[in-house]
C-alpha positions as CSV (number, residue, x, y, z in Angstrom):
1,M,7.8,-18.2,-6.8
2,T,6.2,-18.1,-10.2
3,A,7.6,-17.6,-13.7
4,T,6.7,-13.9,-13.4
5,D,8.4,-13.3,-10.1
6,R,11.8,-11.6,-10.1
7,E,14.2,-10.8,-7.3
8,L,16.3,-7.7,-6.3
9,T,18.9,-7.9,-3.7
10,V,19.2,-4.9,-1.4
11,G,21.9,-5.4,1.1
12,D,21.2,-8.7,2.7
13,V,17.5,-8.8,1.7
14,R,15.9,-10.3,-1.3
15,L,12.8,-8.4,-2.6
16,R,10.3,-10.3,-4.7
17,Y,8.8,-8.1,-7.5
18,R,6.8,-8.3,-10.7
19,D,7.1,-6.0,-13.7
20,E,4.4,-6.3,-16.3
21,G,3.2,-4.3,-19.3
22,A,4.5,-1.2,-21.0
23,G,3.8,2.5,-20.8
24,S,3.7,4.9,-17.8
25,A,5.1,3.2,-14.7
26,L,2.6,2.4,-12.0
27,V,4.3,1.3,-8.7
28,L,2.0,-0.4,-6.2
29,I,2.9,-0.7,-2.5
30,H,0.9,-3.1,-0.3
31,G,-0.3,-2.7,3.2
32,W,0.5,-4.5,6.5
33,T,0.2,-8.3,6.5
34,L,-0.3,-8.3,2.7
35,D,1.9,-8.7,-0.3
36,L,2.2,-8.0,-4.0
37,E,-0.5,-10.5,-4.9
38,M,-3.2,-8.3,-3.5
39,W,-2.8,-6.3,-6.7
40,E,-3.8,-9.1,-9.0
41,P,-7.0,-7.3,-10.3
42,Q,-4.9,-4.2,-11.1
43,A,-2.1,-6.0,-12.9
44,R,-4.6,-8.0,-15.0
45,E,-6.4,-5.0,-16.3
46,L,-3.9,-2.1,-16.3
47,C,-0.8,-3.9,-17.7
48,G,-2.4,-3.5,-21.2
49,S,-1.9,0.3,-21.0
50,M,0.7,0.8,-18.2
51,R,3.8,-0.7,-16.9
52,V,2.6,-2.2,-13.6
53,I,5.3,-2.8,-10.9
54,R,4.5,-4.4,-7.5
55,Y,6.7,-5.9,-4.9
56,D,6.7,-7.6,-1.5
57,R,8.1,-5.2,1.1
58,R,10.9,-6.7,3.2
59,G,9.6,-9.2,5.7
60,F,6.3,-9.7,3.8
61,G,5.1,-12.2,1.2
62,L,8.1,-14.0,-0.3
63,S,10.7,-11.2,0.4
64,S,13.3,-12.1,2.9
65,G,14.3,-10.1,6.0
66,R,12.0,-8.9,8.7
67,P,9.6,-5.9,8.4
68,A,11.5,-2.6,8.9
69,P,9.5,0.5,8.0
70,S,12.6,2.6,8.3
71,E,14.0,0.7,5.3
72,D,10.9,0.8,3.1
73,V,11.6,4.0,1.2
74,G,15.2,2.9,0.5
75,D,13.9,-0.4,-0.9
76,L,11.4,1.4,-3.1
77,L,14.1,3.7,-4.5
78,A,16.5,0.8,-5.1
79,L,13.7,-1.0,-7.1
80,C,13.0,2.1,-9.2
81,D,16.7,2.6,-9.8
82,H,17.2,-1.1,-10.7
83,L,14.3,-0.8,-13.3
84,G,15.5,2.5,-14.7
85,L,12.4,4.3,-13.7
86,R,12.6,8.1,-13.9
87,S,8.9,9.0,-13.3
88,V,6.3,6.9,-11.6
89,V,2.7,7.0,-10.5
90,L,3.0,5.7,-6.9
91,V,0.1,4.0,-5.1
92,G,0.5,3.3,-1.3
93,M,-2.2,1.2,0.3
94,S,-2.8,1.4,4.1
95,Q,0.6,1.0,5.8
96,G,2.1,1.4,2.3
97,A,0.7,4.9,2.2
98,R,3.3,6.0,4.8
99,V,6.0,4.8,2.4
100,A,4.4,6.7,-0.4
101,A,4.2,9.9,1.6
102,H,7.9,9.9,2.5
103,A,8.9,9.0,-1.1
104,A,6.7,11.7,-2.6
105,A,8.1,14.3,-0.1
106,G,11.7,13.3,-0.4
107,H,11.9,12.5,-4.1
108,P,9.6,14.9,-6.0
109,G,11.5,14.3,-9.3
110,L,10.7,10.7,-9.3
111,I,7.1,10.7,-8.1
112,S,4.9,12.3,-10.7
113,C,1.7,11.7,-8.7
114,V,0.7,9.7,-5.7
115,V,-2.4,7.8,-4.6
116,F,-3.2,7.2,-0.9
117,D,-5.5,4.3,-0.5
118,G,-6.9,3.5,3.0
119,A,-4.2,5.6,4.6
120,P,-3.9,5.2,8.3
121,P,-4.1,8.1,10.8
122,G,-0.8,9.9,11.1
123,T,0.3,9.4,7.4
124,V,0.9,13.2,7.5
125,F,0.7,15.8,10.2
126,E,-3.0,16.6,10.1
127,N,-4.9,19.3,11.8
128,A,-6.8,16.7,13.7
129,M,-5.2,13.6,15.2
130,F,-6.9,10.2,15.3
131,E,-6.1,7.1,17.3
132,S,-5.0,4.0,15.5
133,D,-7.8,1.5,14.7
134,I,-5.5,-1.5,15.0
135,P,-4.8,-2.7,18.6
136,I,-1.2,-3.5,17.9
137,D,-0.2,-4.1,21.6
138,R,-3.0,-6.7,22.0
139,Y,-1.9,-8.4,18.7
140,R,1.7,-8.5,20.0
141,E,0.7,-10.2,23.2
142,L,-1.6,-12.6,21.3
143,T,1.3,-13.5,19.0
144,R,3.7,-13.9,22.0
145,V,1.4,-16.4,23.6
146,G,-0.1,-18.2,20.6
147,G,2.2,-17.5,17.7
148,A,1.4,-16.2,14.3
149,R,-1.5,-18.6,13.8
150,A,-3.3,-17.1,16.8
151,F,-2.8,-13.6,15.5
152,R,-4.0,-14.5,12.0
153,E,-7.2,-16.0,13.4
154,A,-8.0,-12.8,15.3
155,W,-6.8,-10.5,12.4
156,R,-9.3,-12.2,10.0
157,H,-12.1,-10.8,12.1
158,H,-10.9,-7.2,12.2
159,P,-12.9,-4.7,10.1
160,V,-10.0,-3.8,7.8
161,T,-9.6,-7.4,6.6
162,Q,-13.3,-7.9,5.8
163,L,-14.0,-8.2,2.1
164,Q,-17.4,-6.9,0.8
165,T,-17.2,-8.7,-2.5
166,R,-18.7,-12.2,-2.7
167,D,-16.2,-13.2,-5.3
168,A,-14.8,-16.5,-4.1
169,S,-11.5,-16.1,-5.9
170,C,-10.9,-12.8,-4.1
171,Q,-11.7,-14.4,-0.8
172,E,-9.3,-17.2,-1.5
173,L,-6.6,-14.8,-2.6
174,L,-6.8,-12.8,0.6
175,Q,-6.6,-15.9,2.7
176,R,-3.5,-17.2,0.9
177,I,-1.9,-13.8,1.4
178,L,-2.7,-13.6,5.1
179,E,-1.3,-17.2,5.6
180,R,2.1,-16.0,4.2
181,Y,2.4,-13.2,6.8
182,R,5.1,-14.3,9.3
183,A,4.3,-11.8,12.1
184,E,8.0,-11.1,12.7
185,D,7.2,-7.4,13.3
186,L,4.9,-8.5,16.1
187,T,7.5,-10.7,17.8
188,D,10.6,-8.7,17.0
189,P,9.6,-5.1,16.0
190,D,12.0,-2.7,14.3
191,P,13.6,-0.8,17.2
192,R,13.6,2.4,15.1
193,G,9.8,2.2,15.0
194,S,7.3,3.0,12.2
195,L,7.7,5.8,9.7
196,P,6.7,9.1,11.4
197,P,4.1,11.4,9.9
198,Q,5.3,13.3,6.9
199,E,4.9,17.1,6.5
200,A,1.9,17.4,4.2
201,S,3.3,20.6,2.7
202,A,6.4,18.7,1.5
203,I,4.2,16.6,-0.8
204,R,3.9,18.8,-3.9
205,A,2.9,16.0,-6.3
206,P,-0.8,15.8,-7.3
207,A,-2.5,13.3,-5.0
208,L,-5.6,11.2,-5.1
209,V,-7.0,10.1,-1.7
210,I,-9.1,6.9,-2.0
211,S,-11.4,5.2,0.5
212,G,-14.0,2.4,0.2
213,A,-17.5,3.7,1.1
214,L,-17.7,0.9,3.7
215,E,-14.3,1.7,5.2
216,T,-14.1,2.1,9.0
217,D,-15.3,5.5,10.3
218,S,-11.8,6.3,11.7
219,R,-10.1,5.7,8.3
220,L,-12.7,7.7,6.5
221,A,-12.2,10.6,8.8
222,A,-8.4,10.3,8.6
223,A,-8.6,10.2,4.8
224,D,-10.7,13.4,4.7
225,A,-8.2,15.1,6.9
226,L,-5.3,13.9,4.7
227,A,-7.0,15.2,1.6
228,R,-7.5,18.6,3.3
229,A,-3.9,18.7,4.4
230,L,-2.2,18.0,1.1
231,P,-1.4,21.0,-1.1
232,S,-2.9,19.4,-4.3
233,S,-5.4,16.6,-3.8
234,Q,-8.5,14.9,-5.1
235,R,-10.8,12.8,-3.0
236,A,-12.6,9.6,-4.2
237,I,-15.0,7.2,-2.6
238,I,-15.4,3.7,-4.1
239,P,-18.9,2.3,-3.7
240,A,-19.5,-1.3,-2.4
241,A,-16.0,-1.4,-1.0
242,G,-14.3,-1.6,2.4
243,H,-10.7,-1.2,3.3
244,L,-9.6,-3.6,0.6
245,A,-11.2,-1.5,-2.1
246,N,-9.0,-2.7,-4.9
247,L,-10.4,-6.2,-4.4
248,D,-14.0,-5.3,-3.5
249,N,-14.6,-3.1,-6.5
250,P,-11.6,-3.4,-8.9
251,G,-13.5,-2.0,-11.9
252,V,-14.1,1.4,-10.2
253,Y,-10.7,1.3,-8.6
254,N,-8.8,0.7,-11.8
255,S,-10.8,3.4,-13.6
256,L,-9.8,5.9,-10.9
257,L,-6.1,5.0,-11.3
258,R,-6.3,5.2,-15.1
259,R,-8.2,8.5,-15.1
260,F,-5.9,10.1,-12.5
261,S,-2.7,9.1,-14.1
262,G,-4.1,9.9,-17.6
263,T,-5.1,13.4,-16.5
264,L,-1.6,14.1,-15.3
265,S,-0.1,12.8,-18.6
266,R,-2.4,15.1,-20.6
267,R,-1.3,18.1,-18.5
268,K,2.3,17.3,-19.3
269,S,1.8,17.0,-23.0
């Protein structure tokens, strides 16, 4: 851990988190196989005007325990309570978008607005259903036979882990993050399964649905369907970016977050 890392104990699990800056609270939830360090470009730029909070979900990064999607919302709420947060802008990336959907639906008083970034199919009940673009059963078998290292080698070639940016520091950051993934949810998955789709009509908070322009076709289609299903949403496409849009094009990504949360603040004032 670094000097900026802090820990919160939730039951028998220790969650690593970082809390930087001051102002409106921005809470960032990472995706599968990732951790809080994926948000470095956002923390660097946005903590000058916002309170930027990010954490390792249980079982990822340097948090303890094993991944348990059924516990993710409770962990998020425990962190918000621990930090005394009463209103947050919530960003859920990829698998983290499922957490954001359930939190926004179940706790509208806390979530002032929500951003869905690269959300997977089935984040909400959509009019059209899409198959997952991640061959999870094949990855489980690969991990069973060859361990986490064999999985990581295959995962590095999947379209959703391909960076479009040529920035060497971003490439190195992603590789460090992926090396920390322990693959415990592949060898010993949560028996309660992943978070089910949320009812779109229950998410009343203003929503921003983000995709990289070079995202996979299935994710682009799923994001379009998500935006149509939500009661109050905006759609944004980030140029020169794939699934990891916050790393590929952080300037545009950060501007979108700042503009979206700022618009909401002006409406309240």
